[in-house]
C-alpha positions in Angstrom: -23.0 14.9 -2.8 -25.1 11.8 -2.8 -23.4 8.7 -4.2 -24.8 5.5 -5.6 -22.6 3.3 -3.4 -19.2 3.4 -1.7 -17.7 1.3 -4.5 -18.9 3.7 -7.2 -18.0 6.8 -5.2 -15.6 8.0 -7.8 -18.3 8.0 -10.4 -20.4 10.5 -8.3 -23.6 8.8 -9.4 -26.8 9.8 -7.6 -27.8 7.3 -4.9 -31.3 7.1 -6.2 -30.3 6.7 -9.9 -30.1 3.6 -11.9 -26.8 2.0 -12.9 -24.5 4.1 -15.1 -25.3 3.8 -18.8 -22.0 2.1 -19.5 -22.7 -0.5 -16.9 -24.7 -3.7 -17.3 -25.9 -6.6 -15.2 -25.4 -10.3 -15.6 -27.3 -13.0 -13.9 -25.4 -15.1 -11.3 -27.3 -18.4 -11.0 -27.8 -19.9 -7.7 -26.4 -23.4 -7.0 -23.3 -22.9 -9.2 -19.8 -21.8 -8.3 -18.6 -18.4 -9.7 -15.1 -16.9 -9.7 -15.3 -13.4 -8.5 -13.1 -10.3 -8.8 -10.7 -11.9 -11.2 -9.2 -13.9 -8.4 -9.0 -17.3 -6.8 -12.1 -16.5 -4.8 -15.2 -18.5 -5.7 -18.7 -18.0 -4.4 -21.6 -20.4 -4.6 -24.9 -18.5 -4.1 -28.0 -20.3 -2.9 -30.3 -18.0 -4.9 -29.9 -15.9 -8.1 -28.0 -12.6 -7.8 -27.1 -9.9 -10.3 -23.5 -9.0 -11.0 -22.5 -5.5 -12.3 -20.2 -5.7 -15.3 -18.3 -2.6 -14.3 -15.5 -3.1 -11.7 -14.8 -0.2 -9.4 -11.2 -1.5 -9.1 -9.5 -4.3 -10.9 -9.9 -6.9 -8.1 -13.6 -6.2 -7.3 -17.2 -6.9 -8.1 -20.6 -5.7 -7.1 -23.5 -8.0 -6.7 -27.1 -7.2 -5.8 -30.5 -8.9 -5.5 -32.7 -6.0 -6.6 -30.5 -3.0 -7.1 -27.6 -1.4 -5.1 -29.9 1.1 -3.4 -31.7 -1.8 -1.7 -28.9 -4.3 -1.2 -25.3 -4.5 -2.3 -22.4 -7.0 -1.8 -19.0 -5.7 -2.7 -16.3 -8.4 -3.3 -12.5 -7.7 -3.2 -10.4 -10.6 -4.3 -6.7 -10.3 -3.4 -6.0 -6.6 -3.0 -2.3 -6.0 -3.3 0.1 -3.9 -1.2 -0.3 -0.2 -1.9 -3.7 -0.5 -3.6 -6.9 1.2 -2.5 -10.2 -0.5 -1.5 -12.2 1.7 -3.8 -11.3 3.7 -6.9 -9.4 6.9 -6.3 -11.5 10.0 -7.0 -9.2 12.8 -5.6 -5.8 11.2 -5.4 -3.9 14.5 -4.7 -6.5 16.3 -2.5 -8.0 13.5 -0.6 -6.2 10.2 -1.2 -7.7 6.9 -0.1 -5.8 4.7 2.4 -3.4 2.2 0.9 -3.5 -1.5 1.8 -0.5 -2.8 3.7 0.6 -6.4 3.1 1.4 -6.8 6.8 -2.1 -5.8 7.9 -3.5 -8.0 10.7 -7.1 -9.3 10.7 -7.9 -6.8 13.4 -6.8 -4.0 11.1 -9.3 -4.8 8.4 -12.3 -3.1 10.0 -10.3 0.1 10.5 -9.0 0.0 6.9 -12.6 -0.4 5.7 -13.8 2.4 7.9 -11.1 4.9 6.9 -11.6 4.0 3.2 -15.3 4.5 3.4 -15.0 7.8 5.3 -12.7 9.2 2.7 -14.6 7.8 -0.3 -17.9 9.2 0.8 -16.6 12.3 2.6 -18.6 11.4 5.7 -17.8 11.7 9.4 -20.7 9.5 10.4 -19.4 5.9 10.4 -19.5 3.6 13.4 -18.2 0.1 13.8 -20.8 -1.8 15.9 -19.1 -5.2 16.4 -16.0 -7.1 15.5 -15.5 -10.8 16.0 -13.4 -13.7 14.6 -14.9 -15.8 11.8 -13.9 -18.1 8.9 -13.9 -16.5 5.5 -13.0 -18.4 2.3 -11.7 -21.3 4.5 -9.2 -18.9 6.2 -9.1 -17.3 9.7 -10.9 -14.0 9.2 -12.8 -11.2 10.8 -16.4 -10.2 10.7 -17.7 -6.8 11.6 -20.9 -4.7 11.4 -21.3 -1.0 11.0 -23.6 1.8 10.0 -23.0 5.1 8.3 -24.7 8.2 6.9 -24.0 10.6 4.0 -24.2 14.3 4.2 -27.6 15.8 3.2 -29.1 12.3 3.2 -31.3 11.3 6.1 -31.1 7.6 5.2 -28.8 5.5 7.5 -27.2 2.5 5.9 -26.1 -0.6 7.8 -23.5 -3.1 6.8 -21.8 -6.4 7.6 -18.4 -7.5 6.2 -16.0 -10.4 6.4 -12.4 -10.4 5.4 -9.1 -12.2 5.6 -5.5 -11.9 4.6 -3.9 -14.5 2.3 -0.2 -14.2 1.3 -0.2 -10.5 2.1 -3.4 -9.8 0.1 -6.8 -8.7 1.3 -9.9 -10.7 0.5 -13.2 -9.1 1.6 -16.9 -9.1 1.1 -19.2 -6.3 2.4 -23.0 -6.2 2.5 -24.8 -2.8 2.7 -28.5 -1.9 2.7 -30.8 0.8 4.2 -31.1 0.3 7.9 -34.9 0.5 7.7 -36.3 -2.9 6.6 -34.0 -4.0 3.8 -30.8 -4.7 5.9 -32.6 -7.2 8.1 -34.6 -8.6 5.3 -31.6 -9.6 3.2 -28.9 -10.2 5.8 -29.3 -14.0 5.9 -28.9 -14.2 2.1 -25.9 -12.0 2.1 -24.3 -13.9 5.0 -24.9 -17.2 3.3 -23.3 -15.8 0.2 -20.2 -14.8 2.1 -20.0 -18.1 3.9 -20.0 -19.9 0.6 -16.6 -18.3 -0.3 -13.8 -20.6 -1.1 -10.2 -20.2 -2.3 -9.1 -21.9 -5.6 -12.6 -23.2 -6.5 
């Protein structure tokens, strides 16, 4: 099954389709601070982005420059103990991993990987690099990865940053096709993540 994005995996929308009919997009103007994911996390983009009005989970948002098939940034603002990174789509048969408040920074990439594997039903997911960083003014972790989806030849690459604050997970991930688009928009996505701040 081809899915529009990891974040919308539960909706089972075709990867090449437009956004769901019930969803809309709102312009996020560059140069201004924006609260994201109904949290204390704020982002100040340097260029205009588009924000999806549908939230895969309560504490999340999806941003894109030109459409999620070309570039997607997924924000999670303060994921609580016992919550999942993406929306559950088969809670009984194939439940998503639950966030643990005692999770270490080094556990974040593994949590992201296992959540993605489950959400997309893929065995092809590889973490390429993991390194310390600063995210939202806090000690954090930065990691890169790539993955594939069954019956889809297109490989997608990603880069993510995350941190733990008071037992809650704050994370931003950037995903794009490995051919051309990932490298083209990586600097813009990284600048977006580096603009993250807590409490405005």
